[in-house]
Structures are given as C-alpha cells and as structure tokens.
FIBA-116397 format. One record per residue (C-alpha): residue number from 1; residue in three letters; x, y, z. Coordinates in pm, 1 decimal. Example, Ala and Ser with C-alpha at 12.3 -4.5 7.8 and 13.67 -1.06 7.14 Angstrom:
! residues 2
+-----+-----+----------+----------+----------+
|   i |  aa |        x |        y |        z |
+-----+-----+----------+----------+----------+
|   1 | ALA |   1230.0 |   -450.0 |    780.0 |
|   2 | SER |   1367.0 |   -106.0 |    714.0 |
+-----+-----+----------+----------+----------+
This chain:
! residues 410
+-----+-----+----------+----------+----------+
|   i |  aa |        x |        y |        z |
+-----+-----+----------+----------+----------+
|   1 | MET |      9.5 |      5.8 |     15.2 |
|   2 | SER |     99.5 |    356.5 |    -72.1 |
|   3 | SER |    173.9 |    584.0 |    206.9 |
|   4 | LYS |   -146.8 |    777.0 |    123.5 |
|   5 | SER |   -363.8 |    462.1 |    141.2 |
|   6 | ASN |   -185.5 |    367.1 |    466.5 |
|   7 | SER |   -283.5 |    703.0 |    602.1 |
|   8 | LEU |   -637.9 |    672.6 |    477.3 |
|   9 | ALA |   -692.0 |    288.2 |    610.0 |
|  10 | LEU |   -550.2 |    411.9 |    951.1 |
|  11 | ALA |   -796.0 |    708.4 |    955.2 |
|  12 | VAL |  -1089.4 |    465.6 |    892.9 |
|  13 | LEU |   -976.1 |    195.8 |   1134.6 |
|  14 | CYS |   -925.9 |    456.1 |   1418.9 |
|  15 | GLY |  -1293.2 |    523.7 |   1395.5 |
|  16 | VAL |  -1371.3 |    176.7 |   1470.8 |
|  17 | PRO |  -1259.8 |    148.0 |   1827.3 |
|  18 | LEU |  -1388.9 |    504.5 |   1876.3 |
|  19 | LEU |  -1740.4 |    397.3 |   1776.3 |
|  20 | MET |  -1720.8 |     61.3 |   1974.4 |
|  21 | VAL |  -1639.6 |    229.4 |   2300.3 |
|  22 | LEU |  -1946.1 |    464.4 |   2262.0 |
|  23 | GLY |  -2176.3 |    160.4 |   2308.8 |
|  24 | ASN |  -2156.7 |    167.7 |   2677.0 |
|  25 | SER |  -2018.6 |    490.7 |   2783.0 |
|  26 | MET |  -2269.2 |    708.9 |   2594.9 |
|  27 | LEU |  -2554.5 |    541.1 |   2783.9 |
|  28 | ILE |  -2423.1 |    614.7 |   3119.2 |
|  29 | PRO |  -2561.2 |    974.8 |   3130.0 |
|  30 | ILE |  -2905.9 |    858.2 |   3027.9 |
|  31 | LEU |  -2955.2 |    563.3 |   3253.8 |
|  32 | PRO |  -3140.4 |    751.0 |   3533.7 |
|  33 | LYS |  -3392.2 |    883.8 |   3283.7 |
|  34 | MET |  -3436.7 |    540.4 |   3128.2 |
|  35 | LYS |  -3497.9 |    399.9 |   3456.7 |
|  36 | THR |  -3775.2 |    644.3 |   3546.5 |
|  37 | VAL |  -3931.1 |    633.9 |   3212.8 |
|  38 | LEU |  -3930.1 |    244.7 |   3196.0 |
|  39 | HIS |  -4034.2 |    188.4 |   3543.5 |
|  40 | VAL |  -3774.2 |    -59.6 |   3611.2 |
|  41 | SER |  -3512.9 |   -129.0 |   3912.4 |
|  42 | GLN |  -3160.8 |    -16.4 |   3955.6 |
|  43 | PHE |  -3063.8 |   -388.8 |   3861.1 |
|  44 | GLN |  -3279.6 |   -393.1 |   3546.5 |
|  45 | ILE |  -3115.7 |    -76.8 |   3419.3 |
|  46 | SER |  -2775.3 |   -211.0 |   3510.8 |
|  47 | LEU |  -2847.2 |   -480.2 |   3260.9 |
|  48 | MET |  -2846.2 |   -214.2 |   2975.3 |
|  49 | ILE |  -2466.6 |   -204.2 |   3016.3 |
|  50 | THR |  -2414.7 |   -591.3 |   3107.5 |
|  51 | MET |  -2616.0 |   -712.6 |   2815.8 |
|  52 | PHE |  -2375.5 |   -535.9 |   2573.3 |
|  53 | SER |  -2058.6 |   -621.6 |   2735.2 |
|  54 | VAL |  -2122.2 |   -999.1 |   2802.1 |
|  55 | PRO |  -2226.3 |  -1091.4 |   2443.8 |
|  56 | ALA |  -1939.5 |   -890.3 |   2296.7 |
|  57 | GLY |  -1700.3 |  -1060.4 |   2527.9 |
|  58 | LEU |  -1827.8 |  -1413.5 |   2441.5 |
|  59 | ILE |  -1825.3 |  -1349.1 |   2068.5 |
|  60 | ILE |  -1505.4 |  -1196.3 |   2037.3 |
|  61 | PRO |  -1307.6 |  -1514.9 |   2004.1 |
|  62 | LEU |  -1536.2 |  -1636.5 |   1738.1 |
|  63 | ALA |  -1498.0 |  -1296.2 |   1544.6 |
|  64 | GLY |  -1105.5 |  -1340.7 |   1564.0 |
|  65 | PHE |  -1134.1 |  -1696.3 |   1440.6 |
|  66 | LEU |  -1349.7 |  -1587.0 |   1128.4 |
|  67 | SER |  -1120.7 |  -1289.9 |   1063.9 |
|  68 | ASP |   -825.8 |  -1540.3 |   1056.8 |
|  69 | ARG |  -1007.4 |  -1750.7 |    811.4 |
|  70 | PHE |  -1176.1 |  -1489.9 |    594.5 |
|  71 | VAL |  -1123.3 |  -1118.0 |    506.6 |
|  72 | ARG |  -1067.4 |   -921.9 |    832.8 |
|  73 | LYS |  -1239.5 |   -599.7 |    682.0 |
|  74 | GLY |  -1537.6 |   -811.7 |    596.9 |
|  75 | VAL |  -1578.1 |   -907.6 |    950.2 |
|  76 | VAL |  -1529.1 |   -556.9 |   1071.7 |
|  77 | ALA |  -1769.5 |   -424.5 |    810.5 |
|  78 | VAL |  -2038.7 |   -684.8 |    894.4 |
|  79 | SER |  -1994.2 |   -648.1 |   1270.6 |
|  80 | LEU |  -2062.2 |   -250.2 |   1216.3 |
|  81 | ILE |  -2383.9 |   -309.1 |   1020.1 |
|  82 | ILE |  -2509.8 |   -561.5 |   1317.7 |
|  83 | TYR |  -2397.0 |   -297.6 |   1560.6 |
|  84 | GLY |  -2612.2 |    -43.3 |   1381.3 |
|  85 | LEU |  -2912.4 |   -278.5 |   1353.6 |
|  86 | GLY |  -2903.9 |   -322.4 |   1731.6 |
|  87 | GLY |  -2936.3 |     44.4 |   1790.9 |
|  88 | ILE |  -3243.3 |     71.3 |   1520.8 |
|  89 | VAL |  -3415.3 |   -204.0 |   1752.9 |
|  90 | ALA |  -3342.8 |    -35.4 |   2071.4 |
|  91 | GLY |  -3452.9 |    310.6 |   1921.8 |
|  92 | LEU |  -3770.0 |    191.8 |   1752.1 |
|  93 | ALA |  -3877.9 |     15.8 |   2052.1 |
|  94 | ALA |  -3831.1 |    319.8 |   2276.9 |
|  95 | LEU |  -4014.9 |    542.9 |   2035.7 |
|  96 | TRP |  -4314.4 |    303.9 |   1958.9 |
|  97 | LEU |  -4344.8 |    122.1 |   2298.0 |
|  98 | GLN |  -4245.9 |    397.7 |   2538.8 |
|  99 | GLU |  -4264.8 |    261.4 |   2907.1 |
| 100 | LYS |  -4325.3 |    -89.6 |   2781.1 |
| 101 | ALA |  -4003.1 |   -108.2 |   2563.9 |
| 102 | TYR |  -3761.0 |   -253.7 |   2822.3 |
| 103 | ASN |  -3726.0 |   -611.4 |   2690.1 |
| 104 | PHE |  -3693.3 |   -492.4 |   2328.5 |
| 105 | ILE |  -3434.3 |   -231.7 |   2404.7 |
| 106 | LEU |  -3254.4 |   -487.5 |   2600.5 |
| 107 | LEU |  -3280.0 |   -724.3 |   2278.0 |
| 108 | GLY |  -3139.3 |   -436.7 |   2082.4 |
| 109 | ARG |  -2849.9 |   -403.9 |   2327.7 |
| 110 | ILE |  -2764.1 |   -767.8 |   2295.3 |
| 111 | ILE |  -2763.8 |   -734.4 |   1914.9 |
| 112 | GLN |  -2528.7 |   -434.8 |   1969.2 |
| 113 | GLY |  -2295.0 |   -641.3 |   2196.0 |
| 114 | ILE |  -2261.7 |   -922.6 |   1912.9 |
| 115 | GLY |  -2176.6 |   -658.5 |   1652.6 |
| 116 | ALA |  -1905.6 |   -482.8 |   1895.3 |
| 117 | ALA |  -1736.1 |   -806.9 |   1914.0 |
| 118 | GLY |  -1612.4 |   -790.5 |   1557.6 |
| 119 | THR |  -1512.2 |   -409.4 |   1573.1 |
| 120 | ALA |  -1210.6 |   -296.0 |   1761.8 |
| 121 | PRO |  -1015.6 |   -625.7 |   1837.2 |
| 122 | ILE |  -1044.0 |   -705.9 |   1472.4 |
| 123 | ALA |   -942.0 |   -368.1 |   1368.1 |
| 124 | MET |   -633.1 |   -383.3 |   1587.8 |
| 125 | ALA |   -545.5 |   -714.4 |   1406.3 |
| 126 | LEU |   -592.1 |   -554.5 |   1077.7 |
| 127 | VAL |   -377.3 |   -252.6 |   1181.8 |
| 128 | SER |   -108.1 |   -508.3 |   1268.2 |
| 129 | ASP |   -125.9 |   -665.7 |    921.1 |
| 130 | LEU |   -108.6 |   -337.6 |    733.3 |
| 131 | PHE |    160.5 |   -174.6 |    918.2 |
| 132 | THR |    520.8 |   -327.0 |   1000.7 |
| 133 | GLY |    831.8 |   -214.4 |   1187.9 |
| 134 | LYS |    824.8 |    125.9 |   1336.8 |
| 135 | ALA |    510.1 |    225.9 |   1177.9 |
| 136 | ARG |    304.1 |    -46.8 |   1359.6 |
| 137 | GLY |    381.4 |     92.9 |   1718.2 |
| 138 | LYS |    259.1 |    436.6 |   1590.1 |
| 139 | ALA |    -44.2 |    302.5 |   1429.8 |
| 140 | LEU |   -147.6 |     87.8 |   1726.6 |
| 141 | GLY |    -82.6 |    381.8 |   1955.0 |
| 142 | LEU |   -326.0 |    591.3 |   1751.9 |
| 143 | ILE |   -573.7 |    293.4 |   1756.6 |
| 144 | GLU |   -559.2 |    320.1 |   2142.8 |
| 145 | ALA |   -554.9 |    688.6 |   2146.2 |
| 146 | SER |   -903.6 |    690.9 |   1939.1 |
| 147 | ASN |  -1046.1 |    426.2 |   2186.3 |
| 148 | GLY |   -944.9 |    676.4 |   2462.5 |
| 149 | MET |  -1098.2 |    953.4 |   2276.1 |
| 150 | GLY |  -1428.6 |    780.2 |   2231.9 |
| 151 | LYS |  -1432.8 |    738.1 |   2620.5 |
| 152 | VAL |  -1336.0 |   1121.2 |   2659.1 |
| 153 | LEU |  -1621.8 |   1223.4 |   2423.2 |
| 154 | SER |  -1884.7 |    969.2 |   2519.4 |
| 155 | PRO |  -2032.9 |   1095.4 |   2847.6 |
| 156 | ILE |  -2035.8 |   1451.6 |   2701.0 |
| 157 | LEU |  -2205.2 |   1332.5 |   2363.7 |
| 158 | GLY |  -2462.5 |   1104.2 |   2560.6 |
| 159 | SER |  -2557.3 |   1409.3 |   2775.6 |
| 160 | LEU |  -2615.6 |   1636.4 |   2470.6 |
| 161 | LEU |  -2805.5 |   1373.2 |   2283.5 |
| 162 | ALA |  -3028.6 |   1337.6 |   2581.0 |
| 163 | LEU |  -3123.5 |   1717.6 |   2535.3 |
| 164 | ILE |  -3312.0 |   1598.2 |   2232.2 |
| 165 | THR |  -3488.3 |   1288.1 |   2386.2 |
| 166 | TRP |  -3345.8 |   1003.1 |   2608.7 |
| 167 | TYR |  -3347.3 |    740.1 |   2332.4 |
| 168 | ALA |  -3185.4 |    970.5 |   2053.0 |
| 169 | VAL |  -2863.2 |    792.8 |   2151.0 |
| 170 | PHE |  -2979.2 |    467.8 |   2003.2 |
| 171 | PHE |  -3035.0 |    617.0 |   1652.5 |
| 172 | PHE |  -2699.4 |    792.2 |   1672.1 |
| 173 | PHE |  -2531.2 |    429.6 |   1628.7 |
| 174 | PRO |  -2666.7 |    342.2 |   1269.0 |
| 175 | LEU |  -2596.1 |    687.8 |   1156.3 |
| 176 | LEU |  -2230.0 |    638.2 |   1225.5 |
| 177 | CYS |  -2203.1 |    246.3 |   1167.9 |
| 178 | LEU |  -2325.2 |    232.7 |    804.9 |
| 179 | PRO |  -2081.9 |    509.7 |    644.0 |
| 180 | LEU |  -1806.7 |    365.4 |    863.8 |
| 181 | ALA |  -1861.4 |      4.6 |    744.7 |
| 182 | LEU |  -1875.0 |    115.4 |    385.5 |
| 183 | ALA |  -1542.3 |    301.7 |    431.1 |
| 184 | VAL |  -1393.7 |     -2.1 |    586.7 |
| 185 | TRP |  -1502.3 |   -229.2 |    289.8 |
| 186 | PHE |  -1412.7 |      5.1 |     -1.9 |
| 187 | LEU |  -1118.6 |    202.1 |    146.5 |
| 188 | ILE |   -916.3 |    -58.1 |    308.6 |
| 189 | LYS |   -698.0 |   -280.1 |     78.8 |
| 190 | GLU |   -605.3 |   -593.6 |    276.8 |
| 191 | LYS |   -277.8 |   -782.7 |    193.3 |
| 192 | ALA |   -377.0 |  -1080.4 |    -41.0 |
| 193 | GLU |    -85.3 |  -1307.0 |     60.3 |
| 194 | LYS |   -219.8 |  -1310.2 |    429.4 |
| 195 | LYS |   -472.0 |  -1586.7 |    400.3 |
| 196 | GLN |   -376.4 |  -1960.2 |    415.9 |
| 197 | VAL |   -700.7 |  -2116.2 |    504.3 |
| 198 | GLN |   -652.4 |  -2387.1 |    750.0 |
| 199 | SER |   -892.5 |  -2652.2 |    874.4 |
| 200 | VAL |  -1048.8 |  -2595.1 |   1225.5 |
| 201 | LYS |   -840.0 |  -2872.5 |   1359.5 |
| 202 | GLU |   -521.9 |  -2730.9 |   1216.8 |
| 203 | TYR |   -617.5 |  -2372.7 |   1319.1 |
| 204 | PHE |   -672.6 |  -2451.7 |   1699.1 |
| 205 | SER |   -369.9 |  -2713.2 |   1695.8 |
| 206 | ALA |   -168.3 |  -2393.2 |   1586.6 |
| 207 | LEU |   -309.0 |  -2180.8 |   1866.4 |
| 208 | GLY |   -230.8 |  -2458.0 |   2101.4 |
| 209 | LYS |    148.4 |  -2441.8 |   1995.8 |
| 210 | ILE |    125.6 |  -2080.2 |   2058.8 |
| 211 | GLY |    -12.9 |  -2160.8 |   2413.5 |
| 212 | LYS |    263.1 |  -2396.6 |   2481.9 |
| 213 | LYS |    551.8 |  -2143.0 |   2339.6 |
| 214 | LYS |    395.5 |  -1803.7 |   2436.9 |
| 215 | GLY |    149.4 |  -1895.2 |   2717.5 |
| 216 | LYS |    314.7 |  -1724.1 |   2997.7 |
| 217 | PHE |    401.5 |  -1410.6 |   2795.3 |
| 218 | LEU |     43.4 |  -1387.8 |   2664.7 |
| 219 | LEU |   -126.8 |  -1443.5 |   3012.9 |
| 220 | VAL |     97.4 |  -1192.7 |   3182.5 |
| 221 | ASN |      3.4 |   -930.4 |   2917.0 |
| 222 | PHE |   -335.5 |  -1014.5 |   2926.2 |
| 223 | PHE |   -370.8 |   -956.2 |   3286.3 |
| 224 | ALA |   -172.5 |   -630.7 |   3274.9 |
| 225 | GLY |   -423.0 |   -490.0 |   3009.5 |
| 226 | SER |   -724.9 |   -602.8 |   3196.2 |
| 227 | THR |   -583.1 |   -471.0 |   3533.3 |
| 228 | ALA |   -539.0 |   -131.3 |   3381.2 |
| 229 | LEU |   -876.3 |   -107.6 |   3226.2 |
| 230 | PHE |  -1042.6 |   -256.8 |   3540.4 |
| 231 | ILE |   -874.5 |     27.3 |   3756.9 |
| 232 | LEU |   -939.2 |    307.7 |   3514.8 |
| 233 | PHE |  -1310.7 |    239.4 |   3473.9 |
| 234 | GLY |  -1369.6 |    143.5 |   3841.5 |
| 235 | VAL |  -1203.5 |    499.4 |   3964.7 |
| 236 | LEU |  -1432.0 |    662.6 |   3711.6 |
| 237 | PHE |  -1743.1 |    494.5 |   3843.6 |
| 238 | TYR |  -1624.1 |    612.2 |   4185.0 |
| 239 | LEU |  -1555.1 |    973.1 |   4060.2 |
| 240 | SER |  -1901.5 |    970.7 |   3888.3 |
| 241 | ASP |  -2080.2 |    870.1 |   4212.2 |
| 242 | LEU |  -1878.0 |   1109.3 |   4406.2 |
| 243 | LEU |  -1960.3 |   1414.1 |   4181.2 |
| 244 | GLU |  -2322.5 |   1345.0 |   4189.7 |
| 245 | LYS |  -2381.8 |   1268.4 |   4553.8 |
| 246 | ARG |  -2149.8 |   1520.9 |   4704.1 |
| 247 | TYR |  -2170.7 |   1802.3 |   4469.3 |
| 248 | LYS |  -2502.8 |   1726.1 |   4295.4 |
| 249 | ILE |  -2301.3 |   1776.1 |   3954.2 |
| 250 | GLU |  -2486.9 |   1606.6 |   3661.6 |
| 251 | GLY |  -2528.2 |   1596.9 |   3285.5 |
| 252 | VAL |  -2272.7 |   1776.7 |   3044.8 |
| 253 | LEU |  -2053.8 |   1919.9 |   3333.3 |
| 254 | LYS |  -2018.8 |   1602.2 |   3494.1 |
| 255 | GLY |  -1931.8 |   1423.1 |   3173.4 |
| 256 | ALA |  -1656.3 |   1682.9 |   3115.9 |
| 257 | LEU |  -1502.7 |   1618.0 |   3448.1 |
| 258 | LEU |  -1495.3 |   1261.2 |   3394.8 |
| 259 | ALA |  -1325.4 |   1316.0 |   3064.5 |
| 260 | ILE |  -1007.5 |   1480.1 |   3234.7 |
| 261 | PRO |   -855.3 |   1152.8 |   3339.6 |
| 262 | LEU |   -940.8 |   1000.4 |   2997.6 |
| 263 | LEU |   -798.8 |   1290.5 |   2819.8 |
| 264 | GLY |   -463.8 |   1223.2 |   3012.9 |
| 265 | MET |   -479.6 |    847.8 |   2893.1 |
| 266 | CYS |   -566.2 |    947.4 |   2531.1 |
| 267 | THR |   -284.9 |   1206.9 |   2498.8 |
| 268 | THR |    -39.1 |    966.7 |   2650.3 |
| 269 | SER |   -140.4 |    674.6 |   2423.5 |
| 270 | TYR |    -91.3 |    896.7 |   2118.3 |
| 271 | PHE |    255.5 |   1008.3 |   2205.5 |
| 272 | THR |    358.1 |    655.1 |   2350.0 |
| 273 | GLY |    274.6 |    497.7 |   2012.1 |
| 274 | ILE |    477.0 |    743.6 |   1819.2 |
| 275 | PHE |    791.4 |    698.2 |   2070.8 |
| 276 | ILE |    792.6 |    314.9 |   2107.4 |
| 277 | LYS |    847.5 |    214.9 |   1738.1 |
| 278 | LYS |   1001.7 |   -134.7 |   1753.5 |
| 279 | LYS |   1170.7 |    -90.7 |   2096.2 |
| 280 | PHE |   1051.5 |   -396.6 |   2272.5 |
| 281 | LYS |   1285.2 |   -365.3 |   2567.7 |
| 282 | LEU |   1158.6 |     -4.6 |   2623.5 |
| 283 | MET |    795.9 |   -136.5 |   2599.1 |
| 284 | LYS |    849.6 |   -368.8 |   2889.1 |
| 285 | ILE |    985.0 |    -93.5 |   3103.9 |
| 286 | LEU |    696.4 |    136.8 |   3007.2 |
| 287 | ILE |    431.0 |   -129.5 |   3091.0 |
| 288 | ALA |    606.6 |   -178.7 |   3424.5 |
| 289 | GLY |    642.1 |    195.6 |   3488.6 |
| 290 | GLY |    295.9 |    281.5 |   3381.2 |
| 291 | LEU |    157.1 |      3.6 |   3627.1 |
| 292 | CYS |    366.2 |    160.0 |   3892.2 |
| 293 | LEU |    207.4 |    505.7 |   3814.5 |
| 294 | VAL |   -121.2 |    356.8 |   3837.1 |
| 295 | ALA |    -52.9 |    197.6 |   4171.6 |
| 296 | GLY |    109.1 |    506.2 |   4330.9 |
| 297 | SER |   -160.3 |    742.2 |   4202.3 |
| 298 | THR |   -461.2 |    516.1 |   4325.8 |
| 299 | PHE |   -271.5 |    448.7 |   4662.3 |
| 300 | ALA |   -233.2 |    826.3 |   4710.8 |
| 301 | ALA |   -586.1 |    882.1 |   4612.9 |
| 302 | SER |   -698.1 |    677.8 |   4933.5 |
| 303 | PHE |   -563.3 |    963.6 |   5160.5 |
| 304 | LEU |   -736.7 |   1255.9 |   4964.4 |
| 305 | GLN |  -1058.4 |   1438.6 |   5064.5 |
| 306 | ASN |  -1007.4 |   1714.5 |   4816.9 |
| 307 | THR |  -1210.9 |   1633.5 |   4496.7 |
| 308 | THR |   -974.8 |   1884.2 |   4285.0 |
| 309 | LEU |   -662.7 |   1692.2 |   4409.5 |
| 310 | LEU |   -844.0 |   1361.8 |   4358.9 |
| 311 | ILE |   -907.7 |   1438.1 |   3982.7 |
| 312 | ILE |   -537.1 |   1544.5 |   3938.2 |
| 313 | VAL |   -408.5 |   1219.8 |   4088.9 |
| 314 | LEU |   -668.5 |   1021.6 |   3858.4 |
| 315 | VAL |   -508.0 |   1191.5 |   3579.5 |
| 316 | VAL |   -186.5 |   1039.3 |   3673.6 |
| 317 | THR |   -377.5 |    695.9 |   3660.8 |
| 318 | GLY |   -483.9 |    785.5 |   3315.3 |
| 319 | ILE |   -134.9 |    865.9 |   3206.7 |
| 320 | GLY |     -4.0 |    532.8 |   3354.8 |
| 321 | THR |   -275.0 |    342.4 |   3153.2 |
| 322 | GLY |   -179.7 |    542.8 |   2857.9 |
| 323 | LEU |    176.5 |    405.5 |   2895.8 |
| 324 | VAL |     65.7 |     64.1 |   2940.2 |
| 325 | LEU |   -204.1 |     -5.0 |   2670.2 |
| 326 | PRO |     -4.0 |     93.2 |   2328.7 |
| 327 | CYS |    299.5 |   -115.7 |   2442.6 |
| 328 | LEU |     78.1 |   -421.6 |   2513.7 |
| 329 | ASN |   -102.7 |   -391.3 |   2180.3 |
| 330 | THR |    241.0 |   -369.5 |   2001.0 |
| 331 | LEU |    389.5 |   -643.9 |   2201.9 |
| 332 | ILE |    110.2 |   -890.5 |   2163.8 |
| 333 | THR |     45.7 |   -842.1 |   1786.1 |
| 334 | SER |    425.6 |   -832.0 |   1707.9 |
| 335 | SER |    483.1 |  -1166.7 |   1870.2 |
| 336 | ILE |    219.3 |  -1371.9 |   1677.2 |
| 337 | SER |    219.9 |  -1466.8 |   1322.1 |
| 338 | ILE |    -21.5 |  -1319.5 |   1070.9 |
| 339 | GLU |   -226.4 |  -1649.1 |   1037.0 |
| 340 | GLU |   -332.0 |  -1658.9 |   1415.2 |
| 341 | ARG |   -315.7 |  -1294.9 |   1485.2 |
| 342 | GLY |   -677.4 |  -1243.5 |   1475.9 |
| 343 | MET |   -773.0 |  -1493.7 |   1720.6 |
| 344 | VAL |   -509.5 |  -1386.5 |   1980.5 |
| 345 | THR |   -590.6 |  -1014.4 |   1950.9 |
| 346 | ALA |   -963.7 |  -1130.6 |   1985.8 |
| 347 | LEU |   -898.2 |  -1316.5 |   2315.7 |
| 348 | TYR |   -708.4 |   -999.6 |   2421.5 |
| 349 | GLY |  -1020.2 |   -818.8 |   2341.2 |
| 350 | SER |  -1223.2 |  -1029.4 |   2545.7 |
| 351 | VAL |   -989.7 |   -989.9 |   2848.1 |
| 352 | ARG |   -989.4 |   -614.6 |   2805.1 |
| 353 | PHE |  -1398.2 |   -622.5 |   2782.2 |
| 354 | LEU |  -1388.1 |   -818.4 |   3103.3 |
| 355 | GLY |  -1174.0 |   -568.4 |   3289.5 |
| 356 | VAL |  -1405.5 |   -283.6 |   3185.0 |
| 357 | ALA |  -1723.4 |   -495.4 |   3277.7 |
| 358 | ILE |  -1629.1 |   -586.5 |   3615.6 |
| 359 | GLY |  -1447.7 |   -269.7 |   3725.2 |
| 360 | PRO |  -1792.8 |    -82.0 |   3831.0 |
| 361 | PRO |  -1967.7 |   -342.1 |   4013.9 |
| 362 | ILE |  -1654.2 |   -444.3 |   4211.6 |
| 363 | PHE |  -1566.7 |    -79.1 |   4294.6 |
| 364 | GLY |  -1930.3 |    -36.7 |   4388.5 |
| 365 | LEU |  -1901.8 |   -322.9 |   4646.9 |
| 366 | LEU |  -1564.0 |   -195.9 |   4780.5 |
| 367 | MET |  -1698.4 |    153.1 |   4799.3 |
| 368 | GLU |  -1985.1 |     36.8 |   5063.8 |
| 369 | LYS |  -1692.7 |   -109.0 |   5278.5 |
| 370 | SER |  -1421.3 |    175.1 |   5279.1 |
| 371 | THR |  -1282.6 |    412.2 |   5024.6 |
| 372 | PHE |   -939.2 |    354.7 |   5166.3 |
| 373 | TYR |   -952.2 |    -24.1 |   5105.8 |
| 374 | MET |  -1116.6 |     35.8 |   4753.7 |
| 375 | PHE |   -811.8 |    240.0 |   4654.6 |
| 376 | ALA |   -551.4 |     27.8 |   4853.0 |
| 377 | PHE |   -684.2 |   -292.6 |   4678.6 |
| 378 | THR |   -651.1 |   -128.7 |   4311.0 |
| 379 | ALA |   -282.2 |    -23.2 |   4411.2 |
| 380 | PHE |   -196.7 |   -365.9 |   4515.4 |
| 381 | LEU |   -334.7 |   -529.4 |   4207.8 |
| 382 | SER |   -162.9 |   -283.8 |   3984.5 |
| 383 | LEU |    149.3 |   -360.0 |   4168.7 |
| 384 | CYS |    115.3 |   -727.1 |   4123.7 |
| 385 | ALA |     73.6 |   -676.4 |   3743.0 |
| 386 | CYS |    374.9 |   -448.8 |   3751.5 |
| 387 | LEU |    589.7 |   -722.4 |   3914.5 |
| 388 | LEU |    465.5 |   -999.4 |   3697.2 |
| 389 | ILE |    574.7 |   -801.9 |   3388.7 |
| 390 | PHE |    905.5 |   -713.2 |   3534.1 |
| 391 | PHE |   1019.4 |  -1059.7 |   3654.3 |
| 392 | LEU |    821.4 |  -1291.1 |   3428.4 |
| 393 | ILE |    868.6 |  -1132.3 |   3103.0 |
| 394 | LYS |   1219.8 |  -1237.2 |   2998.6 |
| 395 | GLN |   1456.5 |  -1117.2 |   2736.4 |
| 396 | GLN |   1392.5 |  -1409.3 |   2516.7 |
| 397 | ASP |   1010.9 |  -1372.2 |   2554.6 |
| 398 | LEU |   1026.8 |  -1049.8 |   2368.6 |
| 399 | PRO |    979.1 |  -1025.2 |   1974.9 |
| 400 | ALA |   1344.6 |   -978.6 |   1891.3 |
| 401 | ASN |   1257.9 |   -953.5 |   1506.8 |
| 402 | LEU |    949.2 |   -913.6 |   1307.0 |
| 403 | PRO |    772.8 |  -1237.2 |   1205.9 |
| 404 | GLU |    941.5 |  -1400.9 |    880.7 |
| 405 | ASN |    662.9 |  -1293.8 |    657.4 |
| 406 | GLU |    700.8 |   -924.9 |    739.9 |
| 407 | GLN |   1066.4 |   -893.7 |    712.3 |
| 408 | LYS |   1063.2 |   -779.3 |    350.1 |
| 409 | GLN |    802.6 |   -507.4 |    423.2 |
| 410 | SER |   1008.3 |   -340.6 |    705.8 |
+-----+-----+----------+----------+----------+
C-alpha cells in the first residue's frame, strides 16, 4: 500500500474503536432517565450495560477465528452493520412502545454487543497486518488513542443527545455505523498473501502451539491490560458517584469532569505509540512503569479528601494507563504470526472487555466497605501486575525481530 493509502486506512480504522467504546459509555448519562421512564429497578437498568458487554466478550473469540479464515475487513464491516441494527431495534422500541419497551431495548443491546465483538479487536489485528516495523507501534498507539478519545467524548455526547430525547442515543449508532462499514470495505486494501486457510483442527492446533510456546508471555500481558482497564473504569465509576452525590453535578458538566483523566490516557497513548516504534525492551519498561504510576496514584487517592486533588491524581492514573496499553498492543500483535493474529487479539479484546465490565460493580462493592480499602486494593493489584511483567517477561520472550513474513516489508 502507498503512504497515502496507509494513512487513509488508518484514519478509517481509528473510527472503529472510537465507535465501539461509545456503546456503553454514551448510555451512562441517560440511565437514570431510562430507569424513570421504563419503571424498572436499578438492577434492571444496569443490565443495559451488562447485556452489551457480556455478548461482546463471548463472541469476540469467534470473530477473531473468522477474521483469520476470511477477510478481516469483511468481519469488521458486517459487525458494524449488526451494531447499527441493534441501535435501530432499541431506538424504535423506545419510540413506539415507550414505557413498555424495556425487553425490546435489552434485545437491541444484545444485538449491539454481538456486533461490537467484531469491531475494535479485529481492527487492531488488521492494523498489525497493514503496518510493520516502526510504523506498527505508532499505528497501534493511534488506535488506542482513538479508543481513549471515544471514552473522553462519550459522556459529553450522551448528555447532549439526551437534550433531544432520552432514546436519541440509539439512533445515533446506525448513523455512524453504516458509513464507517462502507469506508472499511471500500477504502482498506487487505494484503492478499495473508490468508492460508486452515482446517478448524489445524487452526486450533496452531493456537495450542502458541499457548505452549508463548502462554506465559500472553497471560501476563493479558492480565496487565485487563488490570489497567479494570482500575481505570472503576475509579471513573467512583468519581462519577462522588460528583453526583457530594456536589450534585450531573449532565454535561459531570461528563466533562469525567473526561479529564481519560484525556490524560488518550494523549499519553498517542505519544507513546509514536515513541516506542520497535523498541521492545523499552515497551516492557514502560508497561511496568505505567503500572507503577497507576499503583502510586490510586494509593495516594486513598488519603485525599479534596476532589480537585483527587481528579489531578486520577489524571496520573490515566497517564499510567496510556503508557501501558499501546505497548501491550504492539508486544502482543508483534509476537504472533499473521495467520493466528486475529484469534489472539480477539482473546485479548475479550479480556479487556472483562476488565471494563467488572470494574464498576466491584468498585461499587468496595465503596460500601471503605474508600481507603478500595484504593489500596487497586494499588496492590496494579503493583502485582507490574511485578509479573518485570520478573516473568524475560528478554527471550520479547519479539527480537518481526515475523518472517513481514521482514521484507519493514
């Protein structure tokens, strides 16, 4: 691909994780209104988030398998269309059925979750196929930054759409999904030599070999990624609750304040991706260092009563996360051959989804016990991930060179 084609493909693919992350985060500001209109319990309204995340986490490995056997951009494009259809189902149910729409909105959310499974994780694998050498780290950093930017924009965007009507957010998805699906299909030129179709038995046999050879390496990195996102979304859940209960801050202003730590993560992800290139030793150091920042900042937060200082400290948590995620993306994708990359990145995506999904409920339980213990636990968890990266990832585990089928392109 030419440099211009590469830039265009990357711009299109950066839209995929940005759109995916809107699926949950954009709903958060409208959940109280939904609860009132639909006359449901707090648990029932929480299922609007759960029934998106759980199907996505379960289907992601299947999407990865399909992307390794067929055209990756086809999996992404079809998934985006399914994602949009789920929004139409939920939106029309809310429009036509009003207070009786709960079950049909939940069905729409399940459909959206199934569609989301084939979006960002497969886009990450596709970026790794299209870019090699130093360009890969920068490209994956941009993908992570766009994911972070989606998190930054979503609370504000959801609050703004709610000014029209509470269910306007559901119709927003198909308006974005269809043009993005067309752009993925027509503007991205996938490498023809990539596909060597294996039988299902051969495919999983190859994955088994990867597990034996790189199992420890992948598990440690998966744990680090899920821990970073578990903590990030957990502390944001805590901050959201604090702003609303202590200061009665709601709507767009609350969304803007929640976006501050996420902006720190997004900016750091972008510059980390530019900086790391093919420096795999440095990536290990940055992952460990980022996790140390997360541990230190969350532990410091346990002693803070001033909310302004708390937000500043949580920006450091976002910066630490921004150091960790682009490096993990590059290490994981660079260590796996192109034939199995879709499945491995999909498994990584499932783990990331799990971290995001369990962060708020676990933090909610810990908040009822003690804020100090909540932050101390997260600091301990992050420190454990840091030590695992530092001591269990050896020099020989790091990808010394690009895979053989990429050497000529670098």
